[in-house]
C-alpha positions in Angstrom: 48.9 82.7 131.0 46.9 85.9 129.5 45.7 83.4 126.9 44.5 80.4 129.2 42.7 83.1 131.1 40.9 84.5 127.8 40.3 80.7 127.1 39.1 80.1 130.8 37.0 83.1 130.5 35.2 82.1 127.0 34.7 78.6 128.1 32.9 79.6 131.6 30.8 82.0 129.2 29.3 79.9 126.8 26.5 78.4 128.2 26.9 75.3 126.4 30.6 74.9 126.9 30.7 75.9 130.3 29.7 72.7 132.5 32.9 70.9 130.2 35.0 73.8 131.7 34.1 73.0 135.0 34.8 69.2 134.4 38.1 69.8 132.5 39.0 71.8 135.6 38.2 69.2 138.5 39.7 66.5 136.1 43.2 68.9 135.9 43.2 69.9 139.5 42.6 65.7 140.2 45.7 65.0 137.8 48.2 67.6 139.4 47.2 66.1 142.5 47.7 62.7 142.0 51.6 63.5 140.3 52.0 65.7 143.6 50.9 62.6 145.7 52.7 60.1 143.7 55.8 62.2 143.7 56.1 62.6 147.2 55.1 59.4 148.2 56.5 57.1 145.3 58.4 54.9 147.6 55.8 53.8 150.3 55.5 50.3 148.0 59.4 50.0 147.6 60.0 46.9 148.7 63.6 47.2 149.9 62.4 50.5 151.8 59.8 48.4 153.5 62.1 45.7 154.7 64.7 47.8 156.1 61.9 50.2 157.9 61.0 46.9 159.4 64.2 46.1 160.8 64.3 49.8 162.6 62.7 50.5 165.7 59.6 52.9 165.9 61.4 56.1 166.7 63.9 55.4 163.8 61.1 54.8 161.3 59.3 58.2 162.3 62.8 60.2 162.0 63.5 58.2 158.8 59.6 58.8 157.1 60.3 62.8 158.5 63.6 62.8 156.8 62.3 60.9 153.8 59.4 63.8 153.2 62.2 66.6 153.6 63.9 64.7 150.7 60.9 64.7 148.5 60.3 68.3 149.2 63.8 69.2 148.5 64.4 67.3 145.1 60.7 69.3 143.9 61.6 72.7 145.7 61.7 74.7 142.2 58.1 73.8 141.9 56.5 75.7 144.9 59.5 77.4 146.1 60.2 80.8 144.4 63.6 81.8 143.2 63.9 85.7 144.7 66.4 85.5 147.4 65.2 88.3 148.9 61.7 87.5 149.3 62.9 83.5 150.5 65.1 85.9 152.8 61.7 87.3 154.6 59.8 84.1 154.7 62.6 82.8 156.7 62.8 85.8 159.1 59.1 85.5 159.4 59.3 81.7 160.0 61.9 82.6 162.9 59.6 85.4 164.2 57.1 82.8 164.7 58.9 80.3 166.2 59.7 77.7 163.2 63.5 77.2 163.5 63.8 74.1 161.6 65.9 74.1 158.4 62.7 72.6 156.7 60.7 75.0 157.5 60.8 77.4 154.7 60.3 74.2 152.1 57.4 72.9 154.6 55.6 76.6 154.5 56.0 76.7 150.3 54.6 73.2 150.4 51.6 73.7 152.2 50.8 76.7 150.5 51.3 74.8 147.0 48.5 72.2 148.4 46.3 74.5 149.6 46.2 76.3 146.2 45.4 72.6 144.8 42.9 71.4 147.3 40.8 74.3 148.4 39.6 74.8 144.4 39.6 71.3 144.0 37.0 70.9 146.9 35.2 74.6 145.7 34.9 72.6 142.4 33.9 69.4 143.6 30.7 70.6 146.0 29.8 73.3 143.8 29.4 71.2 140.4 27.0 69.0 142.7 24.6 72.4 143.4 22.1 72.1 140.7 21.4 75.2 138.8 25.0 76.8 139.5 26.2 79.0 136.8 29.6 78.2 135.7 31.1 82.3 136.1 30.0 81.7 139.9 32.0 78.2 140.0 34.9 79.9 138.3 34.9 83.1 140.7 34.6 80.6 143.6 37.3 78.7 142.3 39.6 81.7 141.9 38.9 83.1 145.4 39.6 79.6 147.0 43.1 79.5 145.1 43.5 83.5 146.4 42.7 81.8 149.8 45.0 78.9 149.7 47.7 81.7 148.6 47.2 84.1 151.1 46.0 82.0 154.0 49.4 80.4 155.6 51.0 84.0 155.4 48.2 85.4 157.2 48.4 82.6 159.9 52.2 83.6 160.3 51.3 86.8 161.1 48.6 85.9 163.8 51.7 83.4 165.1 54.2 86.6 164.9 52.2 88.5 166.6 51.2 86.6 169.5 54.6 85.1 170.2 56.4 88.8 170.3 53.8 89.9 172.9 54.6 86.7 174.8 57.8 87.5 174.6 57.4 91.3 175.6 55.6 90.6 178.6 57.9 88.0 179.8 60.9 90.0 179.3 60.8 92.5 182.0 60.4 89.9 184.5 63.5 88.1 183.0 65.3 90.8 183.2 65.1 91.4 186.8 65.7 87.9 187.5 68.9 88.3 185.5 70.0 91.4 187.6 69.9 89.6 190.7 72.0 86.3 189.8 74.4 88.5 188.0 74.6 90.7 191.4 74.4 87.3 193.2 78.0 86.6 191.8 77.1 84.4 188.7 78.2 84.8 185.3 76.3 85.9 182.4 76.2 82.5 181.4 75.2 81.0 184.3 72.5 83.5 185.1 71.1 83.0 181.8 71.1 79.5 182.7 69.3 80.3 186.1 66.6 82.3 184.2 66.0 79.3 181.8 65.4 76.9 184.9 63.0 79.3 186.7 61.4 80.5 184.3 61.2 76.8 181.8 57.1 76.9 183.2 55.7 79.9 183.9 57.5 81.9 180.4 58.2 78.6 178.2 58.8 80.7 175.2 61.3 83.2 176.3 62.7 80.5 178.0 63.4 78.1 175.1 65.0 81.0 173.2 67.5 81.6 176.0 68.2 77.9 176.1 69.0 77.8 172.8 71.5 80.9 173.4 72.7 78.8 176.5 73.3 75.5 173.9 75.0 77.5 171.3 77.5 79.1 173.6 78.8 75.6 174.6 78.8 74.4 170.8 81.3 76.9 170.8 79.6 80.0 168.9 80.8 83.5 170.1 78.1 84.7 172.5 77.9 88.2 171.1 76.7 86.2 167.7 74.2 83.8 169.8 72.7 87.0 171.2 72.7 88.6 168.2 71.0 85.1 166.5 68.8 85.7 169.6 67.2 88.8 168.0 67.0 87.7 164.7 64.9 85.0 165.8 62.9 86.8 168.1 62.5 90.2 166.7 61.5 92.3 170.2 62.4 95.5 170.2 63.6 95.4 173.9 66.0 92.2 173.3 67.1 94.1 171.0 68.1 97.2 172.9 69.8 94.5 175.7 71.8 92.5 173.1 73.3 95.9 171.7 73.6 96.9 175.3 75.7 93.4 176.5 77.1 93.7 173.2 79.4 97.2 174.0 79.8 95.9 177.3 81.7 93.1 176.2 83.1 94.9 173.9 84.4 98.2 176.1 85.2 96.1 179.1 82.7 97.8 181.4 80.4 95.8 184.4 77.9 94.1 182.9 76.1 94.1 186.0 75.8 97.8 185.8 74.8 97.8 182.2 71.7 95.1 183.4 70.8 96.9 185.8 70.7 100.4 183.8 68.5 98.9 181.2 66.6 97.4 183.6 65.8 101.0 185.3 65.8 102.1 181.7 62.9 99.6 180.8 60.7 100.1 184.1 61.4 104.0 182.9 59.5 102.7 179.4 57.1 100.5 181.2 56.0 103.4 183.0 55.7 105.9 180.7 53.7 103.4 178.7 51.5 102.9 181.1 50.9 107.0 181.9 50.2 107.5 178.0 47.4 104.6 178.0 45.9 106.1 181.0 46.2 110.1 179.5 44.5 108.4 176.8 41.0 107.2 178.9 39.7 110.3 179.2 39.8 111.2 175.1 38.4 107.2 174.5 35.4 108.2 176.6 34.0 110.8 175.1 32.5 108.6 172.7 30.3 106.4 175.2 29.4 109.1 177.3 28.3 111.0 174.1 26.2 108.0 172.9 25.3 106.0 176.4 25.4 108.8 178.8 24.2 112.3 177.7 20.9 111.0 176.2 20.0 109.1 179.1 21.3 112.6 181.6 18.9 114.6 179.2 16.3 112.4 179.2 16.1 112.1 183.3 16.7 116.1 183.0 14.4 117.3 181.1 11.7 114.6 181.1 9.7 115.9 184.4 10.0 119.4 182.4 7.9 118.2 179.7 5.4 116.1 181.6 4.7 119.2 183.6 4.2 121.7 180.6 1.9 118.9 179.1 0.0 118.7 182.5 -0.7 122.6 182.4 -1.7 123.1 178.8 -3.1 119.8 178.1 -4.0 121.1 174.6 
C-alpha cells in the first residue's frame, strides 16, 4: 500500500506523467465499477431466469429480484465487509438503533459504502479532468477527499438517523407509558395492554407503535416475553425504555404487581421530566447573559449616556 501511494504521489508530482496518472486512475475506477456491476447483475440476461420471471407475477418478481441481489452480495461479502466481529456487532447495533432491522441491512450498508467509495472519486476525476488548467496534485487530493467522504458519509447519515429516531422514541414514550398504565388498571394483561397501545398510538406515534408491534409478534411466535422486551431495548437503545424493561423484568421475576410497577415507574418518569424542565429553566438566566451583554447593554448605555453627551457638547461647543 505504501509503495502504491509513493508511486501515485510521484506520478502526480511529475509534470509530464501527471495527466497520464489521472487517465490511469479514471480507467482503473471504470474497470472496477464495471466488474462490480457485472458481478452483481450477471444473471440479468440469463434466458432460464428470464423465462422464470415471465412465469411469475409482479410481486413475486420484485421479491425474487431483491433476494437475488442479496444473494449476490452474500457471495461477495468478503470484498467489502470487514472481518472484525466487534466492528460488525457495533455496526449491527447502530443499524438497529437507526430502524434497519432487516437481515441484510449490514450487508447493504457496507455495499453502499463501497459503492460510494468507487463512484464519488470516479465522478470527481471525470469532472476535474475536463477542467482546463487543473493541476494534477489538486485532482489527486480531490479524489482522496471523495474517497474519505464515501467512507465516512454513510456512518454520518446513520448517526443522524439514530439521533432523530431516538429523539422521536423519547418524546413518544411518556404518553405511551400513561396509556399503558390506564389499560393495565382497567384489567387488561400486559400483552393486551401493549396491543391496545399499538392500536391507539399507531397514527400519532408510528415509530414506537411499530416497535411494540414487533414485541407482540415475537410473543405470539413463542418467544419469551422477557426476551422480547430485551430485544426491544436492543433495537431502540433508549434509556427510558431500558429502565421500564428492567422494572418489568424484576416484577415478573419476583411475582409483584405489574400494574403497581408501571404506576411507580410512570410517577418516577414524570418526576424526571419535571426535574429536567426545572434544570432547563434554571439555565435560562445564565444563557441570557451573553445576548443581554451584546445586544441590550450597548443600547441601554446609548439611551442613558447620549443625552448627557449632547448636553455637554451644547454647553461646550468647542
